[in-house]
C-alpha positions in Angstrom: -19.8 -39.5 48.1 -21.0 -39.8 44.5 -18.3 -39.5 41.7 -19.2 -39.2 38.0 -16.3 -39.8 35.5 -17.5 -38.5 32.2 -16.0 -39.2 29.0 -16.2 -36.6 26.4 -15.2 -36.2 22.5 -15.9 -37.3 19.1 -15.0 -40.8 18.2 -15.2 -39.7 14.4 -12.3 -37.4 14.9 -9.3 -39.7 15.6 -7.8 -38.8 19.3 -10.9 -37.0 20.2 -12.2 -40.4 21.0 -9.6 -40.5 23.9 -12.5 -40.0 26.5 -14.4 -42.7 25.0 -11.4 -44.9 25.2 -10.7 -44.4 28.6 -14.1 -45.1 29.7 -14.1 -48.4 28.1 -10.9 -49.1 29.8 -12.3 -47.9 33.4 -15.5 -50.2 32.6 -13.2 -53.2 32.8 -11.8 -52.1 36.2 -13.2 -52.4 39.7 -14.2 -48.9 40.6 -15.3 -47.6 44.2 -18.9 -47.8 45.0 -20.7 -44.5 44.4 -18.6 -43.9 41.0 -20.6 -43.6 38.0 -19.2 -44.1 34.6 -20.7 -42.1 31.6 -19.4 -41.6 28.1 -21.3 -38.7 27.0 -19.6 -38.5 23.6 -20.2 -35.1 21.9 -23.5 -34.5 24.2 -22.4 -32.0 26.7 -26.0 -30.8 27.3 -26.7 -34.5 28.7 -23.5 -34.1 30.9 -24.9 -30.8 32.2 -28.3 -32.6 33.1 -26.8 -35.5 34.6 -24.8 -33.1 37.0 -28.1 -32.1 38.2 -28.4 -35.5 40.0 -26.2 -34.1 42.8 -22.6 -35.5 42.2 -20.0 -34.7 44.9 -17.0 -35.1 42.4 -16.7 -34.8 38.5 -13.8 -36.2 36.5 -13.9 -35.0 32.7 -11.9 -37.2 30.4 -11.1 -35.4 27.2 -8.5 -34.3 24.7 -6.6 -31.3 25.7 -4.7 -29.0 23.2 -1.8 -27.3 25.3 0.9 -27.5 22.8 2.7 -30.5 24.4 3.9 -33.7 23.0 1.3 -35.9 21.5 0.2 -38.5 24.3 1.2 -36.1 27.3 -1.4 -36.4 30.1 -2.5 -33.5 32.0 -4.3 -33.4 35.4 -6.1 -30.1 35.7 -8.1 -28.5 38.3 -10.0 -25.9 36.3 -10.9 -22.6 37.9 -14.5 -22.2 38.3 -15.7 -18.7 37.8 -18.1 -16.9 40.0 -19.3 -14.9 37.2 -22.8 -15.6 36.0 -22.7 -18.5 33.5 -23.9 -18.2 29.8 -26.8 -20.0 28.7 -26.1 -23.4 27.5 -26.7 -23.8 23.7 -27.5 -27.5 23.3 -26.4 -27.3 19.7 -23.0 -25.9 20.5 -22.4 -27.2 24.0 -18.8 -28.0 24.9 -17.5 -29.2 28.2 -16.2 -25.7 29.1 -19.8 -24.4 28.9 -20.8 -27.2 31.5 -17.9 -26.3 33.8 -19.2 -22.6 33.5 -22.5 -23.8 34.6 -21.3 -25.6 38.2 -21.2 -22.4 40.1 -24.7 -21.8 39.2 -25.9 -25.3 40.6 -27.8 -25.5 44.0 -25.2 -28.4 44.9 -22.2 -28.1 42.6 -19.4 -30.9 42.8 -17.0 -30.0 45.3 -14.3 -31.7 43.6 -13.5 -31.2 39.8 -10.7 -32.3 37.8 -9.9 -32.7 34.0 -8.0 -36.0 32.9 -6.6 -34.6 29.5 -4.4 -35.9 26.7 -2.4 -34.0 24.2 -3.8 -35.2 20.8 -1.5 -36.2 17.7 -4.4 -35.9 15.4 -8.1 -34.5 15.5 -8.6 -35.3 11.6 -11.6 -37.3 10.6 -11.3 -40.9 11.3 -12.2 -43.5 13.8 -9.5 -44.9 16.0 -6.8 -43.2 18.2 -3.4 -42.7 17.0 -0.7 -44.9 18.6 0.8 -42.7 20.9 -2.6 -41.4 22.4 -3.8 -45.2 22.4 -0.5 -46.0 24.5 -1.6 -43.2 27.1 -5.2 -44.8 27.8 -4.0 -47.1 30.5 -2.1 -44.6 32.3 -5.0 -42.1 32.0 -7.4 -45.0 33.5 -4.8 -45.3 36.3 -5.0 -41.5 37.1 -8.8 -41.3 37.2 -8.8 -44.0 39.7 -6.0 -42.6 41.8 -8.0 -39.3 41.6 -11.2 -41.0 42.9 -9.5 -43.2 45.4 -7.9 -39.9 46.8 -11.4 -38.2 47.0 -12.9 -40.9 48.8 -10.0 -41.1 51.4 -10.5 -37.4 51.6 -14.0 -37.8 52.6 -13.2 -40.2 55.1 -11.1 -37.7 56.6 -13.7 -35.1 56.7 -13.4 -33.2 53.8 -11.6 -30.6 51.7 -9.0 -29.7 54.1 -7.3 -32.9 53.7 -6.5 -32.1 50.0 -4.0 -29.4 51.2 -1.9 -32.2 53.2 -1.4 -34.2 49.8 
């Protein structure tokens, strides 16, 4: 099993650097063999190209604006549309655009999750707000829990075991 954990976001927009912070924290942890950590920053087009390497699973780590309390963490299983995907514009590529391309791939990841954090600020400036920085450790745990669950699921024979959890 090959898992890609992708940090996305802009470190120059305060809490939008959350994905990068989580990837830095993950790089200090033991991770299962077959797990690749990449901080893509604002380069979602590079994420799209990386996915062509044939990953079985994808975790995107990013800020997610859902109107919750800043620092709230979300584990999201995105709905992947069967509709034809728009062309990926390398100058305006967003993670959502990359997710819309997954169904057009010959071998798309069969597991996809977003680990997101509600931001407190997306203003210009380097560094996370205190409340989002405090969520990095738990987000790191969530990523590792998800990866371990997928590896255990694969050992049991695949997707059907996800319904048992």
